[in-house]
C-alpha positions, 0 to 999 in steps of 0.5 A: 029234659030242660025242665028236669035239668032246671029242677035238679040245679034248683035243688042243688042251689037250695041245699047249698043255701041251707047248709051255708045258713046252718054253718053261720054262728048265732051272734048272741052265742058267739058274743057270750063266748067271746066276751065272758068266758075264757079257758085257762089251763096250767100244769097245776090248775085247770079252770074256767074263768071270767074276766075282761078279755079286752084288757091286755096291758101289763099291770100292777096290783094294789090290794084292798083291805080284806078283813081276816083274809088269812082266817086267823080268827076263823070266820070273823069278818066273813058271812056263811050259809049252806050245809057245811060249816067251815072251821078254823084250821091250825094244822095246815096253812099257807101263811100265818097261824091258820087257814079255813077248812071246808069238808063237804060230806053227804052232798054238803055245800058251802057259801062264804063271802065278804063285802067291802064298802065304797067309803073314801078310805085307804084300802077300800075300793072305788067306783070305776076300779078295775079288779081281780082277786086271788086265793091259795087252796090246798085240796086233800086226797078226798076231793074228787072230780065230780061232774057238775060239782065245783068251787066257784070263786068270784068278785061281784059288784052290787046295787039295789037298782041293778042287782049283782054283776060278776066282775071276775071269777074262776071255777075249779072242778076238783081235778087239780093237784092234791096235797100242795098249796096252789095259787089261784087268780082270776083274770083281770076283771071288769071295772066296778060299775057306776051306782055299785053299793058294795064289792063282794068276794065269795066262794061257792063250793060243792066239791065233795071232800076237804079243801083248805083256803088261805090268803084271800085278796082283792086287787085294784088293777093299775097300769104297770109302774103305777102301783105295787101290792100295797101294805093295807090297814090291818083290821084287828076287830074281826069277831062277828063285826056284821052280826052274821053269826048272831050276837055272840060274842057281843054282850047286851043289856035291855032296860024297859026296851023291846029288844036287842036282836039280830035281824035280816030285814035291814043290813048294810052288807051281808045278810044281817044287822043288830037292832036296838029297839027302844019302844018308849021314852026312858028305855035303854039298850046297850051292846058291847064287846071286849078284846084282850090286849095281846102281842098276837096277830090280829089282836090289839096290842100295847102301843097300837093306835086304832080307829073305830067305825060302824054303819048306823040306820035310824028308824022313822020313829027315832026322836031327837031329845036334848037329854037322850043320845046313843053313845058309841065309845071305846075304852081300855081297862086294867085292874090297876087303872080301871076304865079310861075312855079312848075315843067316842062318837055321838048319835043325836037322833037328828041324822037322816032317817031310813038311810045307812050312814057311817059313824067314825071315832077319831083315831085313838091311842096309843094303847098304854102299856099295862092295859088288859082289854079294850071294849067297844060299846053302844049305849043307847037312850034314844027312843025308836029303832036303831040298826047297827052293822059292820063295826070295825076297829082298824089299826092305824 
């Protein structure tokens, strides 16, 4: 009798112990849920979001300089891949004169992104900045909530050593309000890690149907009272500055040289750069692009002062020579006055090989009244391989 009672009590104790153990949370799962994912639900937007939940202070936002953030120049300044090709849309926009339309059909998907460098310039991000981002979206009636399909909007830091790290993001599942422009914001994100080389904002969209995107912004988060949304420099050169869409609309010239070609083996940001390959002494290569001077937004105008820059990488085979240089220059032109040099910079071949470096011209301008175009050009007589990426003209 005593043995049976003891066995019964022992069984009960063991069962209770097992139940208690099963009820305990997996610490790894618990930590991931608490530190990386929050649920956000409003009347207009139903999303999942990633951000730093520990940040609860009131804050202001200071905008970074995102090139062509309203898609006034189509995909200028942005990189794109996947099946669906986005197009500039003038029939529907939140602000300005255009937006970007993505129409996924037949299992289509689309990925667009833009990377910002950590160069010491107003409007650029810095290591240690706390970030968040926003955009406006309008979903057409053709967009359906399809299990497993989503639009992911994210901000990532990147370094060759540590790879990518998501700092802030939101996910839309297609169940949001249709036919109206909706503002979508990430939560306050994490700080840009030490060692980061670029900060990238990206859309990854496989939602079936047509969506419009407009007014994309990345912000530095600062304590309340220490900043407001700032007026940032306006990038007026937004036509394939990173050569992500090939060489168009750049002009090229080759004399006794191997080639001028877009490559994916070397790049400062994005996926591509352009190579000017002078295989032998006496070779010459050139690339250039001409912009019309108009009164329209995101184009150079009479009276503007501008600053031109580009990222350069020299191959190990580049040789410095007294009479050979790579000239980086900006000119304005009119039929009446002809060409006139506005600013230039010189690459001598003595710069460090195998490493990207920034070349900037002095501030140039103002652009005189009556001029018709400005042209940015590289005229390269240096023997060896020179890579060019992220060419920009900034309105000062």
